[in-house]
C-alpha positions as CSV (number, residue, x, y, z in Angstrom):
1,M,-109.4,68.0,-22.5
2,T,-111.6,66.3,-25.0
3,G,-113.1,62.8,-24.6
4,L,-112.7,59.8,-26.8
5,R,-115.9,60.3,-28.8
6,E,-115.2,63.9,-29.5
7,R,-111.6,62.9,-30.7
8,K,-113.3,60.5,-33.1
9,K,-115.6,62.6,-34.1
10,E,-113.2,64.9,-35.4
11,R,-110.7,62.2,-36.9
12,T,-113.5,60.9,-38.8
13,R,-114.5,64.6,-39.9
14,L,-110.7,65.4,-41.1
15,E,-110.5,61.8,-42.9
16,I,-113.6,63.0,-44.9
17,Q,-112.4,66.0,-45.7
18,R,-108.9,64.9,-46.7
19,H,-110.4,62.6,-49.4
20,A,-112.7,65.0,-50.8
21,L,-109.7,67.3,-51.1
22,R,-107.9,64.6,-52.6
23,L,-110.6,63.4,-55.1
24,F,-111.3,67.1,-56.1
25,R,-107.5,67.2,-57.3
26,Q,-107.9,64.0,-59.0
27,R,-111.2,64.3,-60.6
28,G,-112.2,67.9,-60.4
29,Y,-114.9,69.6,-58.0
30,A,-117.7,69.1,-60.5
31,N,-116.6,65.6,-61.6
32,T,-116.8,64.6,-57.6
33,T,-119.9,63.2,-55.9
34,M,-120.5,63.1,-52.4
35,E,-121.0,59.3,-52.6
36,Q,-117.6,58.8,-54.2
37,V,-116.2,60.9,-51.4
38,A,-118.0,58.6,-48.7
39,E,-116.7,55.7,-50.3
40,A,-113.1,56.7,-50.6
41,A,-113.5,57.9,-46.8
42,E,-114.9,54.3,-46.0
43,V,-118.3,55.9,-44.3
44,S,-121.6,55.5,-45.0
45,P,-123.5,58.4,-47.6
46,S,-125.7,59.2,-44.2
47,T,-122.5,59.7,-42.0
48,L,-121.0,62.0,-44.7
49,F,-124.3,63.7,-44.9
50,R,-124.3,64.4,-40.9
51,Y,-120.7,66.0,-41.0
52,F,-121.3,68.0,-44.4
53,P,-124.6,68.6,-45.4
54,T,-123.4,69.8,-48.7
55,K,-120.6,69.6,-51.1
56,E,-119.9,73.3,-50.7
57,D,-119.2,72.5,-46.6
58,L,-116.2,70.0,-47.8
59,I,-114.2,73.0,-48.8
60,G,-115.7,75.5,-46.7
61,S,-115.4,73.9,-42.9
62,D,-114.0,75.6,-40.1
63,D,-110.6,77.2,-40.9
64,F,-110.3,76.0,-44.4
65,G,-112.2,78.5,-45.9
66,Q,-109.6,81.0,-44.1
67,R,-106.6,79.5,-45.1
68,L,-107.6,79.1,-49.1
69,A,-108.5,82.8,-49.0
70,E,-104.9,83.9,-47.4
71,A,-103.1,81.4,-49.8
72,Y,-104.7,83.1,-52.7
73,D,-104.1,86.5,-51.6
74,A,-100.6,85.6,-51.6
75,Q,-100.5,84.3,-55.0
76,P,-98.6,86.6,-57.6
77,A,-100.8,89.2,-58.9
78,A,-99.6,88.4,-62.5
79,L,-102.2,85.1,-62.0
80,G,-105.2,85.2,-63.3
81,A,-108.0,84.1,-60.8
82,V,-108.3,80.5,-61.8
83,E,-105.1,79.9,-61.9
84,A,-104.5,81.7,-58.3
85,L,-107.3,79.4,-56.9
86,R,-105.6,76.4,-58.2
87,A,-102.2,77.6,-56.8
88,A,-103.9,78.3,-53.5
């Protein structure tokens, strides 16, 4: 059983990632800043960087990368790479 502190850290990490992915979908990855993610998740930029040192870490942490790769592989072969990634 994990302690309260560990559970709170995990909730914060997931909340940051959830907002980041939402902003990436709305604004595009390149047009979303780390500061915008911090603001949306209602955390300070220093807290954001503690959990996710780089922007790439927001999409590549934990099992997200594996799940994305599996969803990408499941897309129809007729889709181009970009379309398949978007659909995944």
